N, CA, C and O atoms as CSV, one atom per row, in Angstrom:
chain,resi,resn,atom,element,x,y,z
A,1,MET,N,N,-14.396,181.572,213.833
A,1,MET,CA,C,-13.272,181.266,214.693
A,1,MET,C,C,-12.312,182.443,214.772
A,1,MET,O,O,-11.855,182.797,215.859
A,2,GLY,N,N,-11.999,183.057,213.625
A,2,GLY,CA,C,-11.075,184.176,213.651
A,2,GLY,C,C,-11.728,185.422,213.093
A,2,GLY,O,O,-12.662,185.334,212.296
A,3,GLY,N,N,-11.245,186.579,213.504
A,3,GLY,CA,C,-11.761,187.839,212.989
A,3,GLY,C,C,-11.047,188.217,211.710
A,3,GLY,O,O,-10.374,187.388,211.098
A,4,SER,N,N,-11.190,189.462,211.306
A,4,SER,CA,C,-10.544,189.911,210.085
A,4,SER,C,C,-9.054,190.162,210.309
A,4,SER,O,O,-8.277,190.171,209.354
A,5,CYS,N,N,-8.652,190.364,211.560
A,5,CYS,CA,C,-7.248,190.605,211.876
A,5,CYS,C,C,-6.573,189.275,212.164
A,5,CYS,O,O,-7.107,188.461,212.918
A,6,PRO,N,N,-5.408,189.044,211.576
A,6,PRO,CA,C,-4.735,187.777,211.847
A,6,PRO,C,C,-4.228,187.715,213.280
A,6,PRO,O,O,-3.798,188.722,213.843
A,7,ASP,N,N,-4.285,186.504,213.873
A,7,ASP,CA,C,-3.690,186.357,215.200
A,7,ASP,C,C,-2.173,186.214,215.029
A,7,ASP,O,O,-1.659,186.194,213.910
A,8,LYS,N,N,-1.483,186.115,216.141
A,8,LYS,CA,C,-0.016,186.104,216.112
A,8,LYS,C,C,0.526,184.978,215.228
A,8,LYS,O,O,1.455,185.186,214.448
A,9,GLN,N,N,-0.061,183.785,215.355
A,9,GLN,CA,C,0.391,182.615,214.588
A,9,GLN,C,C,0.135,182.819,213.098
A,9,GLN,O,O,1.005,182.543,212.271
A,10,GLU,N,N,-1.050,183.299,212.760
A,10,GLU,CA,C,-1.400,183.516,211.356
A,10,GLU,C,C,-0.532,184.625,210.751
A,10,GLU,O,O,-0.076,184.518,209.612
A,11,LEU,N,N,-0.312,185.678,211.523
A,11,LEU,CA,C,0.534,186.780,211.059
A,11,LEU,C,C,1.933,186.250,210.741
A,11,LEU,O,O,2.505,186.592,209.706
A,12,GLN,N,N,2.477,185.426,211.618
A,12,GLN,CA,C,3.815,184.871,211.395
A,12,GLN,C,C,3.833,184.007,210.138
A,12,GLN,O,O,4.769,184.091,209.343
A,13,GLY,N,N,2.813,183.184,209.954
A,13,GLY,CA,C,2.737,182.328,208.769
A,13,GLY,C,C,2.666,183.134,207.487
A,13,GLY,O,O,3.343,182.819,206.509
A,14,ARG,N,N,1.843,184.179,207.493
A,14,ARG,CA,C,1.714,185.023,206.304
A,14,ARG,C,C,3.000,185.809,206.048
A,14,ARG,O,O,3.383,186.013,204.896
A,15,LEU,N,N,3.665,186.249,207.112
A,15,LEU,CA,C,4.924,186.974,206.965
A,15,LEU,C,C,5.998,186.061,206.374
A,15,LEU,O,O,6.754,186.484,205.500
A,16,ILE,N,N,6.069,184.824,206.839
A,16,ILE,CA,C,7.031,183.863,206.288
A,16,ILE,C,C,6.758,183.653,204.801
A,16,ILE,O,O,7.691,183.604,203.999
A,17,ASP,N,N,5.484,183.529,204.430
A,17,ASP,CA,C,5.119,183.346,203.028
A,17,ASP,C,C,5.558,184.543,202.182
A,17,ASP,O,O,6.095,184.375,201.087
A,18,ILE,N,N,5.327,185.742,202.694
A,18,ILE,CA,C,5.727,186.970,201.986
A,18,ILE,C,C,7.247,187.007,201.808
A,18,ILE,O,O,7.739,187.267,200.710
A,19,LEU,N,N,7.989,186.747,202.888
A,19,LEU,CA,C,9.451,186.790,202.817
A,19,LEU,C,C,9.990,185.705,201.889
A,19,LEU,O,O,10.990,185.914,201.203
A,20,HIS,N,N,9.333,184.554,201.865
A,20,HIS,CA,C,9.724,183.469,200.956
A,20,HIS,C,C,9.541,183.907,199.504
A,20,HIS,O,O,10.419,183.690,198.670
A,21,ARG,N,N,8.395,184.525,199.208
A,21,ARG,CA,C,8.135,184.992,197.837
A,21,ARG,C,C,9.140,186.060,197.406
A,21,ARG,O,O,9.612,186.052,196.269
A,22,ILE,N,N,9.464,186.974,198.314
A,22,ILE,CA,C,10.376,188.074,197.978
A,22,ILE,C,C,11.808,187.560,197.790
A,22,ILE,O,O,12.490,187.951,196.842
A,23,SER,N,N,12.257,186.691,198.684
A,23,SER,CA,C,13.671,186.297,198.697
A,23,SER,C,C,13.957,184.959,198.018
A,23,SER,O,O,15.073,184.721,197.555
A,24,GLY,N,N,12.953,184.089,197.959
A,24,GLY,CA,C,13.178,182.743,197.446
A,24,GLY,C,C,13.820,181.817,198.473
A,24,GLY,O,O,14.163,180.677,198.160
A,25,ALA,N,N,13.982,182.314,199.709
A,25,ALA,CA,C,14.602,181.508,200.776
A,25,ALA,C,C,13.677,180.373,201.198
A,25,ALA,O,O,12.454,180.481,201.102
A,26,ASP,N,N,14.275,179.294,201.662
A,26,ASP,CA,C,13.535,178.159,202.185
A,26,ASP,C,C,12.734,178.635,203.407
A,26,ASP,O,O,13.309,179.224,204.322
A,27,PRO,N,N,11.417,178.387,203.434
A,27,PRO,CA,C,10.611,178.815,204.589
A,27,PRO,C,C,11.140,178.304,205.931
A,27,PRO,O,O,10.916,178.946,206.957
A,28,ALA,N,N,11.832,177.175,205.945
A,28,ALA,CA,C,12.393,176.637,207.192
A,28,ALA,C,C,13.480,177.547,207.758
A,28,ALA,O,O,13.743,177.524,208.961
A,29,VAL,N,N,14.110,178.343,206.903
A,29,VAL,CA,C,15.171,179.266,207.322
A,29,VAL,C,C,14.578,180.553,207.901
A,29,VAL,O,O,15.237,181.263,208.661
A,30,ILE,N,N,13.324,180.845,207.533
A,30,ILE,CA,C,12.698,182.115,207.917
A,30,ILE,C,C,12.066,181.967,209.301
A,30,ILE,O,O,10.860,181.758,209.431
A,31,THR,N,N,12.895,182.080,210.317
A,31,THR,CA,C,12.460,181.981,211.714
A,31,THR,C,C,12.479,183.379,212.322
A,31,THR,O,O,13.067,184.288,211.738
A,32,PRO,N,N,11.845,183.576,213.493
A,32,PRO,CA,C,11.846,184.913,214.096
A,32,PRO,C,C,13.242,185.485,214.311
A,32,PRO,O,O,13.436,186.695,214.197
A,33,GLU,N,N,14.219,184.628,214.620
A,33,GLU,CA,C,15.556,185.159,214.877
A,33,GLU,C,C,16.415,185.280,213.618
A,33,GLU,O,O,17.548,185.757,213.692
A,34,ALA,N,N,15.898,184.859,212.474
A,34,ALA,CA,C,16.648,184.956,211.213
A,34,ALA,C,C,16.875,186.423,210.839
A,34,ALA,O,O,15.964,187.248,210.916
A,35,ARG,N,N,18.107,186.727,210.435
A,35,ARG,CA,C,18.436,188.088,210.007
A,35,ARG,C,C,17.980,188.269,208.565
A,35,ARG,O,O,18.217,187.414,207.711
A,36,LEU,N,N,17.329,189.384,208.314
A,36,LEU,CA,C,16.709,189.614,207.008
A,36,LEU,C,C,17.711,189.581,205.862
A,36,LEU,O,O,17.479,188.901,204.862
A,37,MET,N,N,18.809,190.295,205.988
A,37,MET,CA,C,19.768,190.371,204.887
A,37,MET,C,C,20.668,189.130,204.829
A,37,MET,O,O,20.829,188.529,203.767
A,38,GLU,N,N,21.243,188.755,205.950
A,38,GLU,CA,C,22.233,187.685,205.961
A,38,GLU,C,C,21.623,186.293,205.819
A,38,GLU,O,O,22.145,185.466,205.071
A,39,ASP,N,N,20.518,186.023,206.531
A,39,ASP,CA,C,19.937,184.674,206.552
A,39,ASP,C,C,18.843,184.483,205.504
A,39,ASP,O,O,18.795,183.459,204.822
A,40,VAL,N,N,17.973,185.471,205.386
A,40,VAL,CA,C,16.830,185.351,204.476
A,40,VAL,C,C,17.187,185.821,203.063
A,40,VAL,O,O,16.590,185.363,202.089
A,41,GLY,N,N,18.152,186.730,202.949
A,41,GLY,CA,C,18.579,187.196,201.628
A,41,GLY,C,C,17.775,188.364,201.088
A,41,GLY,O,O,17.676,188.545,199.875
A,42,ILE,N,N,17.196,189.164,201.988
A,42,ILE,CA,C,16.454,190.354,201.571
A,42,ILE,C,C,17.461,191.451,201.217
A,42,ILE,O,O,18.342,191.772,202.015
A,43,ASP,N,N,17.327,192.021,200.026
A,43,ASP,CA,C,18.202,193.136,199.636
A,43,ASP,C,C,17.430,194.443,199.800
A,43,ASP,O,O,16.299,194.444,200.286
A,44,SER,N,N,18.041,195.552,199.394
A,44,SER,CA,C,17.392,196.851,199.605
A,44,SER,C,C,16.048,196.938,198.873
A,44,SER,O,O,15.096,197.509,199.403
A,45,LEU,N,N,15.964,196.385,197.677
A,45,LEU,CA,C,14.692,196.380,196.955
A,45,LEU,C,C,13.666,195.520,197.695
A,45,LEU,O,O,12.481,195.850,197.742
A,46,GLY,N,N,14.141,194.414,198.272
A,46,GLY,CA,C,13.261,193.520,199.025
A,46,GLY,C,C,12.602,194.199,200.207
A,46,GLY,O,O,11.465,193.880,200.553
A,47,PHE,N,N,13.315,195.148,200.840
A,47,PHE,CA,C,12.732,195.886,201.957
A,47,PHE,C,C,11.511,196.682,201.493
A,47,PHE,O,O,10.514,196.775,202.210
A,48,TYR,N,N,11.597,197.254,200.294
A,48,TYR,CA,C,10.462,198.011,199.773
A,48,TYR,C,C,9.314,197.090,199.362
A,48,TYR,O,O,8.147,197.474,199.438
A,49,GLU,N,N,9.650,195.874,198.927
A,49,GLU,CA,C,8.611,194.893,198.629
A,49,GLU,C,C,7.874,194.508,199.916
A,49,GLU,O,O,6.662,194.293,199.896
A,50,ILE,N,N,8.601,194.420,201.030
A,50,ILE,CA,C,7.972,194.138,202.332
A,50,ILE,C,C,6.977,195.245,202.660
A,50,ILE,O,O,5.863,194.971,203.106
A,51,LEU,N,N,7.375,196.488,202.439
A,51,LEU,CA,C,6.511,197.640,202.703
A,51,LEU,C,C,5.211,197.528,201.910
A,51,LEU,O,O,4.129,197.743,202.456
A,52,ILE,N,N,5.315,197.195,200.628
A,52,ILE,CA,C,4.147,197.065,199.756
A,52,ILE,C,C,3.280,195.886,200.186
A,52,ILE,O,O,2.056,195.999,200.247
A,53,GLU,N,N,3.919,194.757,200.483
A,53,GLU,CA,C,3.177,193.560,200.890
A,53,GLU,C,C,2.433,193.767,202.214
A,53,GLU,O,O,1.311,193.288,202.374
A,54,ALA,N,N,3.049,194.475,203.155
A,54,ALA,CA,C,2.392,194.738,204.442
A,54,ALA,C,C,1.126,195.557,204.225
A,54,ALA,O,O,0.103,195.310,204.863
A,55,ASP,N,N,1.197,196.520,203.332
A,55,ASP,CA,C,0.038,197.355,203.032
A,55,ASP,C,C,-1.034,196.530,202.317
A,55,ASP,O,O,-2.212,196.610,202.665
A,56,THR,N,N,-0.633,195.742,201.324
A,56,THR,CA,C,-1.568,194.939,200.537
A,56,THR,C,C,-2.216,193.835,201.366
A,56,THR,O,O,-3.432,193.653,201.315
A,57,ASN,N,N,-1.409,193.097,202.132
A,57,ASN,CA,C,-1.906,191.927,202.857
A,57,ASN,C,C,-2.549,192.235,204.202
A,57,ASN,O,O,-3.502,191.567,204.605
A,58,PHE,N,N,-2.034,193.237,204.890
A,58,PHE,CA,C,-2.501,193.505,206.249
A,58,PHE,C,C,-3.163,194.871,206.402
A,58,PHE,O,O,-3.735,195.166,207.451
A,59,GLY,N,N,-3.092,195.711,205.363
A,59,GLY,CA,C,-3.624,197.064,205.473
A,59,GLY,C,C,-2.825,197.918,206.436
A,59,GLY,O,O,-3.349,198.860,207.032
A,60,ILE,N,N,-1.532,197.576,206.587
A,60,ILE,CA,C,-0.660,198.285,207.521
A,60,ILE,C,C,0.420,199.006,206.729
A,60,ILE,O,O,1.139,198.399,205.935
A,61,ARG,N,N,0.520,200.302,206.957
A,61,ARG,CA,C,1.555,201.081,206.279
A,61,ARG,C,C,2.762,201.219,207.189
A,61,ARG,O,O,2.668,201.697,208.320
A,62,ILE,N,N,3.892,200.786,206.664
A,62,ILE,CA,C,5.150,200.898,207.403
A,62,ILE,C,C,5.884,202.118,206.860
A,62,ILE,O,O,6.040,202.267,205.648
A,63,LYS,N,N,6.331,202.982,207.753
A,63,LYS,CA,C,7.094,204.157,207.321
A,63,LYS,C,C,8.477,203.720,206.860
A,63,LYS,O,O,9.063,202.784,207.403
A,64,GLU,N,N,8.990,204.418,205.843
A,64,GLU,CA,C,10.293,204.074,205.276
A,64,GLU,C,C,11.410,204.030,206.308
A,64,GLU,O,O,12.228,203.110,206.315
A,65,GLU,N,N,11.436,205.045,207.190
A,65,GLU,CA,C,12.519,205.086,208.182
A,65,GLU,C,C,12.436,203.928,209.166
A,65,GLU,O,O,13.463,203.484,209.678
A,66,GLU,N,N,11.221,203.427,209.442
A,66,GLU,CA,C,11.062,202.266,210.324
A,66,GLU,C,C,11.487,200.998,209.590
A,66,GLU,O,O,12.127,200.119,210.168
A,67,LEU,N,N,11.128,200.915,208.330
A,67,LEU,CA,C,11.440,199.748,207.513
A,67,LEU,C,C,12.940,199.461,207.496
A,67,LEU,O,O,13.354,198.307,207.599
A,68,LEU,N,N,13.735,200.488,207.368
A,68,LEU,CA,C,15.173,200.310,207.249
A,68,LEU,C,C,15.851,199.937,208.573
A,68,LEU,O,O,17.037,199.608,208.594
A,69,ARG,N,N,15.095,199.990,209.678
A,69,ARG,CA,C,15.645,199.595,210.990
A,69,ARG,C,C,15.484,198.104,211.258
A,69,ARG,O,O,16.117,197.567,212.167
A,70,PHE,N,N,14.645,197.433,210.478
A,70,PHE,CA,C,14.400,196.011,210.725
A,70,PHE,C,C,15.649,195.196,210.433
A,70,PHE,O,O,16.281,195.351,209.388
A,71,ARG,N,N,15.995,194.324,211.375
A,71,ARG,CA,C,17.166,193.458,211.184
A,71,ARG,C,C,16.780,191.989,211.151
A,71,ARG,O,O,17.427,191.190,210.473
A,72,THR,N,N,15.710,191.622,211.892
A,72,THR,CA,C,15.289,190.217,211.939
A,72,THR,C,C,13.825,190.090,211.556
A,72,THR,O,O,13.098,191.080,211.480
A,73,VAL,N,N,13.410,188.861,211.316
A,73,VAL,CA,C,12.005,188.578,211.006
A,73,VAL,C,C,11.131,189.007,212.186
A,73,VAL,O,O,10.045,189.552,211.985
A,74,ALA,N,N,11.596,188.765,213.413
A,74,ALA,CA,C,10.835,189.151,214.610
A,74,ALA,C,C,10.622,190.663,214.670
A,74,ALA,O,O,9.577,191.117,215.134
A,75,ASP,N,N,11.598,191.450,214.207
A,75,ASP,CA,C,11.430,192.914,214.192
A,75,ASP,C,C,10.211,193.311,213.365
A,75,ASP,O,O,9.418,194.157,213.777
A,76,ILE,N,N,10.071,192.692,212.198
A,76,ILE,CA,C,8.924,193.010,211.333
A,76,ILE,C,C,7.633,192.550,211.997
A,76,ILE,O,O,6.649,193.288,212.038
A,77,GLN,N,N,7.643,191.322,212.516
A,77,GLN,CA,C,6.434,190.775,213.126
A,77,GLN,C,C,5.965,191.640,214.297
A,77,GLN,O,O,4.779,191.953,214.397
A,78,GLN,N,N,6.879,192.025,215.177
A,78,GLN,CA,C,6.504,192.852,216.326
A,78,GLN,C,C,5.956,194.196,215.873
A,78,GLN,O,O,5.002,194.714,216.453
A,79,HIS,N,N,6.561,194.753,214.839
A,79,HIS,CA,C,6.105,196.043,214.328
A,79,HIS,C,C,4.689,195.910,213.750
A,79,HIS,O,O,3.832,196.755,214.008
A,80,LEU,N,N,4.447,194.855,212.974
A,80,LEU,CA,C,3.117,194.637,212.400
A,80,LEU,C,C,2.079,194.421,213.498
A,80,LEU,O,O,0.958,194.922,213.407
A,81,GLU,N,N,2.456,193.670,214.542
A,81,GLU,CA,C,1.534,193.449,215.659
A,81,GLU,C,C,1.201,194.760,216.361
A,81,GLU,O,O,0.060,194.981,216.768
A,82,SER,N,N,2.197,195.627,216.501
A,82,SER,CA,C,1.961,196.898,217.201
A,82,SER,C,C,1.074,197.841,216.385
A,82,SER,O,O,0.401,198.703,216.949
A,83,LEU,N,N,1.073,197.678,215.056
A,83,LEU,CA,C,0.263,198.535,214.194
A,83,LEU,C,C,-1.030,197.875,213.751
A,83,LEU,O,O,-1.825,198.473,213.025
A,84,SER,N,N,-1.237,196.645,214.188
A,84,SER,CA,C,-2.421,195.903,213.775
A,84,SER,C,C,-3.689,196.659,214.139
A,84,SER,O,O,-3.781,197.214,215.234
A,85,PRO,N,N,-4.674,196.693,213.234
A,85,PRO,CA,C,-5.919,197.412,213.502
A,85,PRO,C,C,-6.791,196.771,214.570
A,85,PRO,O,O,-7.916,197.220,214.790
A,86,ARG,N,N,-6.300,195.734,215.239
A,86,ARG,CA,C,-7.026,195.052,216.310
A,86,ARG,C,C,-7.605,196.001,217.353
A,86,ARG,O,O,-8.775,195.901,217.722
A,87,GLN,N,N,-6.757,196.932,217.826
A,87,GLN,CA,C,-7.145,197.798,218.932
A,87,GLN,C,C,-8.370,198.639,218.580
A,87,GLN,O,O,-9.230,198.861,219.432
A,88,SER,N,N,-8.457,199.105,217.349
A,88,SER,CA,C,-9.590,199.949,216.962
A,88,SER,C,C,-10.755,199.131,216.443
A,88,SER,O,O,-11.728,199.694,215.942
A,89,ASN,N,N,-10.675,197.806,216.554
A,89,ASN,CA,C,-11.701,196.932,216.039
A,89,ASN,C,C,-13.058,197.135,216.714
A,89,ASN,O,O,-14.093,197.117,216.047
A,90,GLY,N,N,-13.055,197.328,218.027
A,90,GLY,CA,C,-14.303,197.457,218.788
A,90,GLY,C,C,-15.037,198.753,218.524
A,90,GLY,O,O,-16.235,198.729,218.244
A,91,SER,N,N,-14.363,199.872,218.603
A,91,SER,CA,C,-15.036,201.161,218.440
A,91,SER,C,C,-14.449,201.922,217.253
A,91,SER,O,O,-13.336,202.447,217.299
A,92,GLN,N,N,-15.237,201.954,216.207
A,92,GLN,CA,C,-14.800,202.660,215.012
A,92,GLN,C,C,-15.619,203.924,214.877
A,92,GLN,O,O,-16.840,203.865,214.733
A,93,SER,N,N,-14.951,205.075,214.921
A,93,SER,CA,C,-15.668,206.347,214.865
A,93,SER,C,C,-15.578,206.941,213.501
A,93,SER,O,O,-16.123,208.017,213.258
């Protein structure tokens, strides 16, 4: 049914789980429009945990300067979708 790359819904679910583990916030609060620091409770160390988790869970490396620009959950999700290995899935050289 699904490939090795998560679809948009699965990516969002896994991202919510990661943010919940890092922050301890109620998953119901972790919506796309939730602000990472104010609503979810991600601190500066938490941003680096997101970087590590993205690499571990999705095989996606987020650059430090990009990481610090994220303000909402949707910012992270859109960034992960844009870097998803989906596009290179068909032709691997």
